[in-house]
Structure formats: C-alpha cells, structure tokens
N, C-alpha and C positions, 0 to 999 in steps of 0.2 A: 495574573501569574508573574511568576519570575520569568527572564530571559532562558532561553534554553532548555525548559521546562518539557519533560513528556507525556503525553499523554497516551494509553493503549486506544488504538482505532480500529483494531483487525487482525486479522490471523490468516495467514496462506493456505489454502485449500488445496492449490493443484499449479504447477510449474510449466510453462510451455517453453521448452528450454530451443528450440527452434525460432521462436518468434520475441523471445524474452518479455513475455508476460505471465505474470502470477495472477490467479483467482484468488482475490480477497473478500473472504467474509466480514462486512463492517460490523462493527461494535460502536461505532462513535461515526460523525460525519466527516466526511472528507471531502476538498475542494481542487482542482486544477490550480497551481500556484503553492499549494501547501508543501512546504519541509516535512520529510519523513525520514525515519529511520528504522530499518529492516532487520532485525534481531534474531539471532537464534545459535543453535550450539556451533555453528560453521560460518556464519552468517553475521556481517556487522557491517553496514554500509548507509550511508545518508543521500537522499537525493532531492531534487525538487519534481511533485509529481508531474507533468507535463502533459500528460493523457490519461484518460480511464473511459473504460464503457462497458454499456451492459447491453448483452445481446447485440453486438458489433455497430451499436449507436453512441455517438461520443458525448460524453457527458461535461459539465463543468463542477458539478459539485454532485454527493453523492451521500445517503443517509442509512444511520444506523440499522441491521437488519436485511440490508442490498449485498450481493456479492457482484463485485465489480472484476471487471480484467485491468490490468495495471502493468502499464509499459514500465520493465524495472531494468537498471544498468547494470547490474550484475546478477549472476546465479542464485536463486532463492531454494528455499525447500519447504516441502510442507509443515505446518507447525510452525514455522518461522512467524513471531511477531511482530506487527507493523504500528508504528508510534508516531504520534503526530507530535512534533517541535516548534514551541511556540516562546 
C-alpha cells in the first residue's frame, strides 16, 4: 500500500458527547496505535486510536463485525465513516 492510503474500517453508530466516545460498527480490523480519519458531512479530522472498549473492557485490537467504544478528540455524528490510514 502507498503511504497515506485510506481503508474504510467502520461507521459511527452513536456518539456520547459527555464522554467523547463514539460507538463504531467495524467493517475492518482496528488496533490501538492505528491512525484513523473520521469523515462525514461536517466531520473531518484525524487521530491516533488511544483506547477502545467493548462492554467497558479495554482492547488492544478489534475485528470486523464488532461494535466498539472509541475515544474521539472531536465531536462526531452518526453515519460518519471511519478510515484507517496506512
């Protein structure tokens, strides 16, 4: 893959504004330390995955088909797409 290539890995299903956590339904694998881009109609930012959880348990990686809680640095909206940058 070329540097800076984006791969769709999930979609925001819900956002908890008080705790800045997005629920992401994964369509691809995601690991702590991955660089992601969250994009939507009014959302467009990049961050490193610092923590993610399933049912309040911390994970270092998650697979396609799982729904995870992802700490985000900015507000996101339902339907925003999550890309992994490689």
